[in-house]
Backbone as JSON, one array per atom type, in Angstrom:
{
  "sequence": "MKEKLTIKFENESFKGWRDESVAIVKIKSNAFYSLIDIETSRQLLNWFDLVSEQEDVNVILFVNEKGCLGNTAYEVFVTEQTGKELKKDSAQLLSENDLLQVRSKEINVLNSLLRTIVNYRKLVISGLHGTVVTPFIGVSLASNLRIASEDLVLSFAHVKYGIHASGALPFFLPKYIGTGKASKYIFEGGEILAHEAVQLGLVNKILPSENFVEDCINESKRLSSMGGTYIRWTKHLLLRDREELINYLHEEEKFVDQYKEFTV",
  "N": [[-150.16, 173.24, 13.13], [-152.13, 175.31, 11.09], [-154.19, 174.32, 8.37], [-153.75, 175.6, 5.11], [-156.02, 177.92, 3.74], [-158.02, 177.4, 0.9], [-159.74, 178.02, -2.24], [-161.15, 175.76, -2.97], [-162.47, 173.75, -0.64], [-163.5, 171.81, 2.21], [-165.42, 171.24, 5.1], [-167.07, 170.33, 8.19], [-169.1, 172.18, 8.21], [-169.17, 173.76, 5.84], [-168.87, 173.66, 2.25], [-166.67, 174.56, -0.23], [-166.04, 175.61, -3.56], [-164.96, 176.06, -6.99], [-166.45, 176.85, -10.1], [-165.71, 177.43, -13.17], [-166.21, 180.8, -13.77], [-167.5, 181.22, -11.4], [-167.65, 181.18, -7.91], [-168.5, 178.96, -5.39], [-170.19, 178.44, -2.33], [-171.4, 176.1, -0.16], [-173.74, 175.67, 2.41], [-173.7, 173.25, 4.8], [-174.55, 172.27, 7.24], [-176.43, 172.95, 10.31], [-177.08, 176.29, 10.13], [-177.08, 178.15, 12.14], [-175.07, 177.46, 13.77], [-172.89, 177.07, 12.03], [-172.59, 179.56, 10.79], [-172.76, 181.38, 12.87], [-170.92, 180.72, 14.75], [-167.9, 182.02, 15.86], [-165.23, 181.4, 15.02], [-165.66, 179.72, 12.82], [-167.19, 181.37, 11.13], [-165.31, 183.33, 10.67], [-163.51, 181.97, 9.08], [-165.07, 181.72, 6.79], [-165.35, 184.41, 6.02], [-162.69, 184.95, 5.45], [-162.44, 183.33, 3.27], [-164.02, 184.72, 1.45], [-162.31, 186.91, 1.06], [-160.2, 185.61, -0.17], [-161.38, 184.75, -2.57], [-161.9, 187.23, -3.69], [-159.48, 187.99, -4.69], [-159.25, 186.64, -7.02], [-159.29, 187.47, -10.18], [-160.7, 186.53, -12.38], [-163.03, 185.5, -11.4], [-166.35, 186.24, -11.1], [-168.71, 186.0, -9.69], [-170.12, 185.12, -6.56], [-171.74, 182.41, -5.21], [-174.07, 181.52, -2.83], [-175.37, 178.61, -1.46], [-177.64, 176.3, 0.1], [-178.0, 173.23, 1.88], [-181.05, 171.42, 2.31], [-182.92, 172.23, 5.2], [-180.87, 173.39, 6.68], [-181.22, 176.11, 7.13], [-183.63, 176.31, 8.36], [-186.74, 176.05, 10.36], [-186.46, 174.03, 12.33], [-183.68, 173.96, 12.69], [-183.33, 176.51, 13.78], [-184.8, 176.28, 16.14], [-183.38, 174.26, 17.5], [-180.95, 175.59, 17.92], [-181.76, 177.81, 19.56], [-182.77, 176.4, 21.75], [-180.47, 175.1, 22.74], [-178.86, 177.31, 23.39], [-180.32, 178.57, 25.41], [-180.92, 176.57, 27.2], [-183.43, 175.56, 27.54], [-186.33, 173.55, 27.02], [-188.16, 173.81, 24.2], [-191.47, 174.33, 22.95], [-192.77, 172.89, 20.06], [-195.06, 173.67, 18.57], [-196.13, 176.01, 19.56], [-196.0, 179.43, 20.73], [-193.23, 180.71, 22.6], [-192.09, 182.94, 24.59], [-188.96, 184.42, 25.2], [-186.88, 185.1, 28.08], [-185.17, 188.11, 29.24], [-182.54, 187.4, 29.88], [-182.28, 185.01, 28.46], [-182.51, 186.05, 25.89], [-180.15, 187.5, 25.72], [-178.26, 185.43, 25.61], [-178.85, 184.31, 23.15], [-178.7, 186.46, 21.31], [-176.19, 187.79, 21.54], [-174.07, 186.47, 20.22], [-175.25, 186.09, 17.72], [-175.99, 188.62, 16.57], [-173.53, 190.07, 16.33], [-171.87, 188.44, 14.68], [-173.48, 187.9, 12.39], [-173.84, 190.51, 11.48], [-171.28, 191.2, 10.71], [-171.0, 189.54, 8.5], [-173.02, 190.61, 6.87], [-171.99, 193.19, 6.35], [-169.76, 192.48, 4.85], [-170.94, 191.29, 2.57], [-172.46, 193.43, 1.4], [-170.48, 195.25, 0.79], [-168.95, 193.92, -1.0], [-167.22, 193.47, -4.08], [-167.86, 191.79, -6.13], [-170.55, 190.0, -7.79], [-173.1, 188.82, -5.69], [-174.97, 186.02, -5.06], [-177.79, 184.43, -3.7], [-178.8, 181.17, -3.26], [-181.64, 179.72, -2.38], [-182.87, 177.08, -0.61], [-185.55, 175.15, 0.27], [-186.93, 175.68, 3.57], [-186.44, 178.89, 5.0], [-185.44, 180.78, 7.72], [-186.01, 183.73, 9.77], [-183.41, 185.31, 10.46], [-181.79, 184.65, 8.26], [-183.33, 185.23, 6.1], [-183.11, 187.99, 6.06], [-180.31, 188.24, 5.64], [-180.12, 187.08, 3.1], [-181.44, 189.02, 1.6], [-179.56, 190.96, 1.5], [-177.85, 190.13, -0.43], [-177.22, 190.34, -3.99], [-178.92, 189.1, -5.84], [-181.55, 186.64, -5.71], [-182.19, 183.24, -5.87], [-184.64, 180.78, -5.82], [-185.71, 177.57, -4.6], [-188.52, 175.6, -5.72], [-189.96, 174.81, -3.54], [-189.58, 176.68, -1.59], [-189.92, 178.29, 1.57], [-190.37, 181.19, 3.29], [-189.9, 181.87, 6.54], [-191.01, 183.64, 9.23], [-189.92, 183.28, 11.93], [-188.97, 184.4, 14.27], [-190.83, 185.71, 15.83], [-192.12, 183.82, 17.35], [-190.45, 183.38, 19.53], [-190.18, 185.82, 20.67], [-188.05, 187.36, 19.85], [-186.24, 190.04, 18.5], [-186.31, 190.88, 15.01], [-183.54, 189.88, 13.28], [-180.52, 189.95, 11.23], [-180.65, 192.18, 9.68], [-183.21, 192.39, 8.74], [-185.42, 194.21, 9.36], [-184.41, 196.45, 8.12], [-184.04, 195.83, 5.37], [-186.46, 194.56, 4.42], [-188.75, 196.4, 4.29], [-187.94, 197.94, 2.12], [-188.34, 196.35, -0.04], [-191.04, 195.43, 0.04], [-192.58, 197.41, 1.13], [-193.45, 199.45, 3.98], [-195.82, 198.85, 5.4], [-196.63, 196.11, 4.77], [-194.25, 194.87, 5.47], [-194.08, 195.42, 8.21], [-196.18, 193.87, 9.17], [-195.25, 191.2, 8.86], [-192.92, 191.33, 10.39], [-193.79, 192.01, 12.98], [-195.91, 190.21, 13.47], [-195.27, 187.74, 12.44], [-195.43, 184.76, 10.37], [-195.62, 183.22, 7.06], [-194.09, 183.12, 3.81], [-194.54, 181.85, 0.65], [-192.83, 180.38, -2.21], [-193.77, 181.31, -4.83], [-195.25, 183.57, -4.14], [-193.21, 185.05, -3.02], [-191.73, 185.7, -5.27], [-193.55, 187.36, -6.6], [-193.61, 189.48, -4.82], [-191.12, 190.47, -5.11], [-189.05, 189.56, -3.57], [-187.66, 187.35, -4.3], [-185.86, 186.47, -7.21], [-185.96, 184.46, -9.11], [-187.39, 181.21, -9.66], [-186.45, 177.84, -9.33], [-186.59, 174.31, -10.14], [-186.76, 171.94, -7.41], [-185.35, 169.58, -7.64], [-182.07, 168.85, -8.61], [-181.26, 171.38, -7.85], [-178.95, 172.83, -6.93], [-177.07, 172.5, -9.02], [-178.47, 173.74, -11.1], [-178.62, 176.33, -10.11], [-175.93, 177.05, -10.18], [-175.47, 177.04, -12.96], [-177.17, 179.13, -13.73], [-175.87, 181.2, -12.4], [-173.46, 181.24, -13.78], [-174.34, 182.19, -16.23], [-175.07, 184.81, -15.54], [-172.6, 185.71, -14.72], [-171.23, 186.08, -17.05], [-171.57, 188.67, -17.85], [-169.42, 190.16, -17.11], [-166.66, 191.44, -15.12], [-166.17, 194.26, -14.69], [-168.58, 195.49, -15.45], [-170.29, 194.36, -13.53], [-169.16, 195.32, -11.08], [-169.42, 198.15, -11.3], [-172.17, 198.44, -11.64], [-173.15, 197.35, -9.23], [-172.13, 199.24, -7.44], [-173.56, 201.54, -8.15], [-176.18, 200.77, -7.65], [-176.35, 200.31, -4.88], [-176.98, 202.69, -3.05], [-177.56, 203.28, -0.47], [-175.72, 202.41, 1.37], [-174.3, 203.52, 3.57], [-176.41, 204.15, 5.23], [-177.26, 201.58, 5.92], [-175.01, 200.68, 7.37], [-175.12, 202.4, 9.59], [-177.55, 201.53, 10.65], [-176.84, 198.91, 11.45], [-175.02, 199.47, 13.46], [-176.76, 200.61, 15.36], [-178.34, 198.36, 15.95], [-176.46, 196.7, 17.15], [-176.14, 197.89, 19.58], [-178.18, 196.84, 21.05], [-177.32, 194.51, 22.28], [-175.83, 195.38, 24.47], [-177.9, 196.55, 25.9], [-179.44, 194.31, 26.57], [-177.66, 193.16, 28.34], [-177.74, 194.98, 30.44], [-180.3, 194.51, 31.44], [-179.96, 192.06, 32.63], [-178.28, 192.34, 34.74]],
  "CA": [[-150.16, 174.23, 12.04], [-153.41, 175.33, 10.42], [-154.17, 174.06, 6.94], [-153.94, 176.81, 4.33], [-157.34, 178.02, 3.14], [-158.07, 177.48, -0.56], [-161.12, 178.16, -2.72], [-161.74, 174.44, -2.85], [-162.28, 173.23, 0.71], [-164.7, 171.2, 2.79], [-165.4, 170.85, 6.5], [-168.39, 169.9, 8.63], [-170.09, 173.25, 8.04], [-169.22, 174.33, 4.51], [-168.09, 173.14, 1.13], [-166.39, 175.62, -1.17], [-165.35, 175.22, -4.79], [-165.1, 177.0, -8.11], [-166.88, 176.3, -11.38], [-165.42, 178.5, -14.14], [-166.12, 182.15, -13.18], [-168.37, 181.27, -10.22], [-167.2, 180.54, -6.67], [-169.69, 178.47, -4.7], [-170.06, 177.93, -0.97], [-172.61, 175.42, 0.27], [-173.93, 175.47, 3.84], [-174.0, 171.83, 4.91], [-175.09, 171.92, 8.55], [-177.22, 173.98, 10.95], [-176.42, 177.56, 9.86], [-176.95, 178.92, 13.37], [-173.75, 177.11, 14.31], [-171.84, 177.24, 11.03], [-172.38, 180.97, 10.5], [-172.72, 182.21, 14.07], [-169.68, 180.41, 15.44], [-166.95, 183.07, 15.49], [-164.1, 180.86, 14.28], [-166.14, 179.21, 11.53], [-167.57, 182.51, 10.3], [-164.07, 184.02, 10.27], [-162.99, 181.22, 7.95], [-165.88, 182.07, 5.63], [-164.99, 185.76, 5.6], [-161.37, 184.83, 4.83], [-162.68, 182.74, 1.96], [-164.44, 185.85, 0.63], [-161.1, 187.66, 0.71], [-159.44, 184.79, -1.12], [-162.08, 184.8, -3.86], [-161.8, 188.59, -4.24], [-158.19, 188.09, -5.38], [-159.36, 185.93, -8.31], [-159.85, 188.44, -11.12], [-161.59, 185.89, -13.34], [-164.26, 185.07, -10.73], [-167.25, 187.4, -11.08], [-169.9, 185.73, -8.89], [-170.14, 184.19, -5.44], [-173.05, 181.8, -5.02], [-174.39, 180.83, -1.58], [-176.47, 177.65, -1.52], [-177.77, 175.55, 1.35], [-178.74, 171.97, 1.9], [-182.36, 171.57, 2.96], [-182.94, 172.11, 6.66], [-179.79, 174.15, 7.34], [-181.68, 177.47, 7.45], [-185.05, 176.19, 8.66], [-187.33, 176.21, 11.69], [-185.87, 173.08, 13.28], [-182.34, 174.44, 12.98], [-183.49, 177.67, 14.67], [-185.26, 175.78, 17.44], [-182.26, 173.56, 18.13], [-180.0, 176.61, 18.37], [-182.33, 178.55, 20.7], [-182.85, 175.46, 22.86], [-179.14, 174.89, 23.3], [-178.35, 178.54, 23.97], [-181.06, 178.93, 26.61], [-181.07, 175.42, 28.08], [-184.86, 175.31, 27.76], [-187.01, 172.73, 26.02], [-189.17, 174.66, 23.59], [-192.59, 173.62, 22.35], [-192.71, 173.05, 18.61], [-196.26, 174.22, 17.92], [-196.68, 177.16, 20.26], [-195.04, 180.5, 21.03], [-192.61, 180.67, 23.92], [-191.28, 184.14, 24.67], [-187.74, 184.25, 25.98], [-186.56, 186.12, 29.07], [-184.07, 188.98, 28.82], [-181.29, 186.63, 29.98], [-182.28, 184.11, 27.31], [-182.25, 186.85, 24.7], [-178.71, 187.82, 25.71], [-177.53, 184.24, 25.17], [-179.11, 184.08, 21.73], [-178.38, 187.6, 20.46], [-174.83, 188.31, 21.63], [-173.3, 185.9, 19.11], [-175.95, 186.19, 16.44], [-175.94, 189.96, 16.01], [-172.18, 190.49, 15.95], [-171.35, 187.66, 13.57], [-174.29, 188.14, 11.19], [-173.6, 191.85, 10.98], [-170.0, 191.16, 9.98], [-171.29, 188.93, 7.21], [-173.79, 191.58, 6.09], [-171.07, 194.23, 5.87], [-168.93, 191.89, 3.8], [-171.75, 191.08, 1.37], [-172.85, 194.68, 0.73], [-169.29, 195.95, 0.32], [-168.19, 193.05, -1.89], [-167.19, 194.02, -5.43], [-168.39, 190.8, -7.06], [-171.98, 189.71, -7.66], [-173.39, 187.82, -4.66], [-176.27, 185.4, -5.32], [-178.24, 183.46, -2.7], [-179.65, 180.09, -3.72], [-182.38, 179.38, -1.17], [-183.43, 175.74, -0.82], [-186.38, 174.73, 1.4], [-187.38, 176.72, 4.5], [-185.43, 179.86, 5.45], [-186.02, 181.54, 8.83], [-185.81, 185.18, 9.85], [-182.1, 185.95, 10.28], [-181.21, 184.37, 6.96], [-184.11, 185.98, 5.12], [-182.46, 189.29, 6.0], [-178.99, 188.11, 5.01], [-180.31, 186.84, 1.67], [-181.83, 190.28, 0.97], [-178.34, 191.75, 1.31], [-177.23, 189.7, -1.67], [-177.7, 191.09, -5.15], [-180.0, 188.35, -6.46], [-181.94, 185.46, -4.97], [-182.8, 182.15, -6.63], [-185.32, 179.93, -4.83], [-186.3, 176.3, -5.0], [-189.97, 175.72, -5.82], [-190.55, 174.54, -2.23], [-189.12, 177.7, -0.64], [-190.82, 178.91, 2.54], [-189.74, 182.2, 4.14], [-190.58, 181.72, 7.82], [-190.67, 184.73, 10.16], [-190.05, 182.5, 13.16], [-188.49, 185.14, 15.44], [-191.97, 186.13, 16.65], [-192.44, 182.72, 18.27], [-189.6, 183.45, 20.72], [-190.09, 187.2, 21.16], [-186.73, 187.87, 19.49], [-186.4, 191.02, 17.42], [-185.87, 190.35, 13.72], [-182.15, 190.22, 13.01], [-180.1, 189.8, 9.84], [-181.04, 193.45, 9.03], [-184.52, 192.24, 8.09], [-186.22, 195.44, 9.41], [-183.83, 197.42, 7.19], [-184.22, 195.45, 3.97], [-187.79, 194.12, 4.0], [-189.61, 197.51, 3.83], [-187.48, 198.44, 0.82], [-188.86, 195.44, -1.06], [-192.49, 195.22, 0.03], [-193.25, 198.53, 1.77], [-193.43, 199.43, 5.44], [-197.02, 198.22, 5.93], [-196.53, 194.66, 4.69], [-193.07, 194.44, 6.23], [-194.42, 195.48, 9.64], [-197.04, 192.74, 9.48], [-194.43, 190.0, 9.03], [-191.93, 191.53, 11.45], [-194.45, 192.01, 14.28], [-196.87, 189.12, 13.66], [-194.76, 186.47, 11.91], [-196.1, 184.22, 9.19], [-194.79, 182.57, 6.05], [-194.25, 183.51, 2.41], [-194.14, 180.75, -0.22], [-191.95, 180.75, -3.32], [-194.39, 182.11, -5.9], [-195.58, 184.88, -3.57], [-191.94, 185.76, -2.85], [-191.4, 186.26, -6.58], [-194.47, 188.47, -6.85], [-193.24, 190.58, -3.93], [-189.78, 190.94, -5.45], [-188.06, 189.04, -2.62], [-186.93, 186.32, -5.04], [-185.78, 186.83, -8.62], [-186.25, 183.33, -10.0], [-187.65, 179.92, -9.03], [-185.94, 176.68, -10.05], [-187.06, 173.05, -9.54], [-185.99, 171.46, -6.25], [-184.43, 168.57, -8.15], [-180.88, 169.43, -9.25], [-181.3, 172.82, -7.57], [-177.61, 173.42, -6.84], [-176.5, 172.53, -10.36], [-179.17, 174.76, -11.89], [-178.18, 177.64, -9.57], [-174.58, 177.3, -10.71], [-175.6, 177.38, -14.37], [-177.75, 180.47, -13.79], [-174.82, 182.12, -11.96], [-172.51, 181.35, -14.9], [-174.95, 183.08, -17.23], [-174.96, 186.18, -15.05], [-171.18, 186.04, -14.63], [-170.73, 186.41, -18.39], [-171.67, 190.11, -18.05], [-168.09, 190.73, -16.94], [-166.36, 191.99, -13.81], [-166.32, 195.71, -14.62], [-170.02, 195.76, -15.49], [-170.85, 193.98, -12.23], [-168.67, 196.23, -10.03], [-170.0, 199.49, -11.46], [-173.62, 198.35, -11.42], [-173.35, 197.19, -7.78], [-171.83, 200.51, -6.79], [-174.64, 202.49, -8.42], [-177.42, 200.28, -7.06], [-176.36, 200.39, -3.41], [-176.77, 204.08, -2.65], [-177.89, 203.44, 0.95], [-174.75, 201.62, 2.13], [-174.02, 204.17, 4.86], [-177.63, 203.99, 6.03], [-177.22, 200.22, 6.46], [-173.95, 200.62, 8.39], [-175.66, 203.06, 10.78], [-178.56, 200.61, 11.19], [-176.16, 197.8, 12.13], [-174.48, 200.02, 14.72], [-177.87, 200.73, 16.29], [-178.74, 197.02, 16.38], [-175.44, 196.15, 18.03], [-176.35, 198.46, 20.91], [-179.16, 196.02, 21.76], [-176.62, 193.53, 23.11], [-175.52, 196.06, 25.74], [-179.15, 196.73, 26.63], [-179.78, 193.02, 27.15], [-176.78, 192.96, 29.49], [-178.25, 195.83, 31.52], [-181.48, 193.86, 32.0], [-179.59, 190.84, 33.34], [-177.4, 192.66, 35.87]],
  "C": [[-151.49, 174.16, 11.28], [-153.23, 175.07, 8.93], [-154.5, 175.34, 6.18], [-155.31, 176.79, 3.65], [-157.22, 178.16, 1.63], [-159.53, 177.63, -0.98], [-161.84, 176.83, -2.65], [-161.44, 173.89, -1.46], [-163.58, 172.58, 1.16], [-164.45, 170.88, 4.25], [-166.82, 170.46, 6.9], [-169.48, 170.92, 8.32], [-170.28, 173.68, 6.59], [-168.5, 173.46, 3.49], [-167.92, 174.29, 0.15], [-165.69, 175.08, -2.4], [-165.61, 176.27, -5.85], [-165.53, 176.25, -9.36], [-166.79, 177.44, -12.4], [-165.36, 179.85, -13.41], [-167.01, 182.33, -11.96], [-167.72, 180.54, -9.06], [-168.43, 180.2, -5.85], [-169.33, 178.08, -3.26], [-171.41, 177.36, -0.56], [-172.62, 175.28, 1.79], [-174.45, 174.06, 4.04], [-174.71, 171.45, 6.2], [-175.88, 173.1, 9.11], [-176.5, 175.33, 10.86], [-176.27, 178.41, 11.11], [-175.67, 178.57, 14.1], [-172.66, 177.42, 13.3], [-171.55, 178.7, 10.72], [-172.22, 181.83, 11.75], [-171.51, 181.87, 14.96], [-168.58, 181.36, 14.94], [-165.82, 182.53, 14.62], [-164.52, 180.38, 12.89], [-166.52, 180.35, 10.6], [-166.35, 183.28, 9.83], [-163.45, 183.31, 9.08], [-163.75, 181.56, 6.67], [-165.51, 183.45, 5.11], [-163.61, 185.77, 4.95], [-161.48, 184.23, 3.43], [-163.16, 183.8, 0.98], [-163.22, 186.64, 0.15], [-160.28, 186.91, -0.34], [-160.07, 184.85, -2.51], [-161.92, 186.18, -4.51], [-160.5, 188.79, -5.0], [-158.21, 187.42, -6.75], [-160.07, 186.85, -9.31], [-160.85, 187.82, -12.08], [-162.81, 185.23, -12.7], [-165.15, 186.29, -10.56], [-168.42, 187.24, -10.12], [-169.56, 184.81, -7.73], [-171.58, 183.71, -5.26], [-173.12, 181.11, -3.67], [-175.52, 179.85, -1.85], [-176.51, 176.91, -0.19], [-178.42, 174.2, 1.12], [-180.04, 172.18, 2.65], [-182.23, 171.38, 4.47], [-181.92, 172.96, 7.37], [-180.22, 175.53, 7.81], [-183.1, 177.49, 7.98], [-185.46, 176.31, 10.11], [-186.71, 175.28, 12.72], [-184.46, 173.5, 13.67], [-182.37, 175.61, 13.97], [-183.86, 177.2, 16.07], [-184.14, 175.08, 18.2], [-181.25, 174.56, 18.7], [-180.51, 177.35, 19.6], [-182.39, 177.66, 21.93], [-181.5, 175.28, 23.53], [-178.61, 176.14, 23.98], [-179.03, 178.9, 25.28], [-181.17, 177.8, 27.63], [-182.51, 175.07, 28.38], [-185.42, 174.43, 26.64], [-188.19, 173.53, 25.48], [-190.26, 173.82, 22.93], [-192.65, 173.93, 20.86], [-193.87, 173.85, 18.04], [-196.86, 175.42, 18.64], [-195.58, 178.17, 20.56], [-194.48, 180.33, 22.43], [-191.63, 181.84, 24.01], [-190.11, 183.92, 25.6], [-187.57, 185.39, 26.98], [-185.42, 186.99, 28.54], [-182.73, 188.25, 28.88], [-181.17, 185.65, 28.82], [-181.92, 184.87, 26.04], [-180.78, 187.22, 24.59], [-177.91, 186.65, 25.19], [-177.67, 184.04, 23.66], [-178.51, 185.21, 20.88], [-176.92, 187.99, 20.44], [-173.95, 187.77, 20.51], [-173.94, 186.25, 17.76], [-175.78, 187.56, 15.8], [-174.54, 190.29, 15.51], [-171.67, 189.75, 14.72], [-172.14, 187.9, 12.29], [-174.04, 189.52, 10.62], [-172.26, 191.96, 10.25], [-170.19, 190.58, 8.59], [-172.05, 189.9, 6.31], [-172.89, 192.67, 5.54], [-170.21, 193.72, 4.72], [-169.71, 191.77, 2.5], [-172.03, 192.4, 0.66], [-171.65, 195.45, 0.2], [-168.51, 195.16, -0.73], [-168.32, 193.54, -3.34], [-167.74, 193.05, -6.47], [-169.89, 190.6, -6.82], [-172.18, 188.6, -6.63], [-174.83, 187.33, -4.87], [-176.57, 184.41, -4.2], [-179.15, 182.44, -3.38], [-180.35, 179.49, -2.52], [-183.18, 178.1, -1.4], [-184.24, 175.34, 0.41], [-186.8, 175.91, 2.26], [-186.21, 177.57, 4.95], [-186.07, 180.71, 6.53], [-185.42, 182.95, 8.91], [-184.39, 185.69, 9.64], [-181.55, 185.8, 8.88], [-182.08, 184.89, 5.81], [-183.44, 187.34, 4.93], [-181.12, 189.23, 5.29], [-179.14, 187.89, 3.51], [-180.7, 188.12, 0.94], [-180.65, 191.22, 0.8], [-177.62, 191.35, 0.04], [-177.87, 190.41, -2.85], [-178.89, 190.43, -5.83], [-180.3, 187.12, -5.62], [-182.64, 184.48, -5.91], [-183.39, 181.18, -5.61], [-185.71, 178.6, -5.44], [-187.81, 176.45, -4.97], [-190.67, 175.44, -4.49], [-190.07, 175.53, -1.16], [-190.25, 178.15, 0.27], [-189.98, 179.92, 3.33], [-190.53, 182.25, 5.43], [-190.1, 182.79, 8.81], [-190.82, 184.21, 11.59], [-189.6, 183.25, 14.41], [-189.61, 185.51, 16.39], [-192.31, 185.08, 17.7], [-191.67, 182.84, 19.58], [-189.52, 184.87, 21.31], [-188.73, 187.8, 20.93], [-186.9, 188.89, 18.38], [-185.77, 190.47, 16.14], [-184.45, 190.83, 13.41], [-181.82, 189.97, 11.55], [-180.46, 191.03, 9.01], [-182.37, 193.33, 8.3], [-185.36, 193.52, 8.18], [-185.68, 196.55, 8.5], [-184.21, 197.1, 5.76], [-185.68, 195.24, 3.57], [-188.69, 195.28, 3.56], [-189.21, 198.05, 2.47], [-188.01, 197.59, -0.33], [-190.38, 195.44, -1.12], [-193.27, 196.35, 0.71], [-193.34, 198.35, 3.28], [-194.63, 198.68, 6.01], [-196.94, 196.71, 5.93], [-195.36, 194.14, 5.52], [-193.38, 194.41, 7.72], [-195.28, 194.3, 10.05], [-196.2, 191.49, 9.75], [-193.45, 190.14, 10.19], [-192.56, 191.47, 12.83], [-195.3, 190.77, 14.53], [-196.35, 187.76, 13.19], [-195.53, 186.04, 10.68], [-195.11, 183.61, 8.22], [-195.09, 183.15, 4.67], [-193.72, 182.36, 1.56], [-193.43, 181.29, -1.46], [-192.6, 181.68, -4.33], [-194.82, 183.49, -5.4], [-194.32, 185.71, -3.4], [-191.48, 186.39, -4.16], [-192.27, 187.48, -6.87], [-194.11, 189.7, -6.03], [-191.86, 191.15, -4.25], [-188.7, 190.46, -4.49], [-187.18, 187.98, -3.26], [-186.97, 186.68, -6.52], [-186.18, 185.7, -9.56], [-186.49, 182.08, -9.19], [-187.13, 178.81, -9.94], [-186.49, 175.41, -9.4], [-186.16, 172.61, -8.39], [-184.97, 170.4, -6.67], [-183.3, 169.24, -8.92], [-180.77, 170.93, -9.01], [-179.92, 173.45, -7.59], [-176.99, 173.55, -8.22], [-177.16, 173.61, -11.22], [-178.81, 176.17, -11.42], [-176.81, 178.02, -10.13], [-174.65, 177.73, -12.17], [-176.19, 178.78, -14.55], [-176.71, 181.52, -13.4], [-173.77, 182.31, -13.05], [-173.05, 182.3, -15.97], [-174.8, 184.53, -16.82], [-173.5, 186.64, -14.99], [-170.62, 186.5, -15.96], [-170.84, 187.91, -18.69], [-170.33, 190.8, -17.86], [-167.91, 191.45, -15.62], [-166.57, 193.48, -13.68], [-167.79, 196.11, -14.6], [-170.65, 195.49, -14.13], [-170.44, 194.96, -11.14], [-169.35, 197.59, -10.12], [-171.5, 199.48, -11.17], [-173.92, 198.19, -9.93], [-173.16, 198.51, -7.06], [-172.99, 201.5, -6.96], [-175.95, 202.07, -7.78], [-177.47, 200.51, -5.55], [-176.0, 201.8, -2.96], [-176.99, 204.29, -1.16], [-176.95, 202.63, 1.84], [-174.5, 202.22, 3.52], [-175.21, 204.07, 5.79], [-177.66, 202.6, 6.68], [-176.19, 200.11, 7.57], [-174.44, 201.26, 9.69], [-176.72, 202.19, 11.45], [-177.89, 199.49, 11.99], [-175.55, 198.26, 13.45], [-175.58, 200.13, 15.77], [-178.28, 199.36, 16.83], [-177.74, 196.44, 17.38], [-175.53, 196.71, 19.45], [-177.33, 197.62, 21.73], [-178.48, 195.01, 22.68], [-176.29, 194.13, 24.47], [-176.78, 196.27, 26.57], [-179.61, 195.43, 27.27], [-178.93, 192.77, 28.4], [-177.25, 193.77, 30.69], [-179.44, 195.16, 32.21], [-181.11, 192.68, 32.88], [-178.67, 191.09, 34.53], [-178.17, 192.55, 37.19]]
}
């Protein structure tokens, strides 16, 4: 018999709890497994549903332990999915068959998470700690606000493997920094550090790395005090391109079928 899901829970991948009007979920392990695994991601989405029933919770805060969203985590995931030993310091383009192994899970599960975040009635905040690679840069841009540690690095690592940018990054990034700058990072890769991310509007606030999670929670409590009705109405008015995003995700999901055609 499965253990009943509660707001306060902990497993190898996540830790969830509540602090006053803020519900927090911390990513504890390699996010390419904890979020892309179908069963584990389903548990997270069910947790979202559970929190939505709590009328006195106004904010969901995502935070991560260092390394969970970074380059090494990405490399480990790609290596295991393709069975190839990848070189750390040089590009290594993947074959169409390799791309199918990596993308089939990643696109479907991440897109489900993106739909949940943009349709969610409560405020969703991403607390980004350390290095964050391509898919999760896009997912963080789906949240309403982003808080970064002072050592944040946004790493557009997909270019190294010849993988198209997922996590709806090609949808969100041009809306923040314009098509020209977005195209540079999406096609050529590169990194954006914390203070530049603030200047570009990709991050709303920087906090010290020390006590980062606690400070994120306190900042979320401050924002939560605006009240549930204010948050719901403001979110609804801000996200006028929801249908455009849904259509984008449908187009991206067609890529999986195209990869399959290449491998037949």
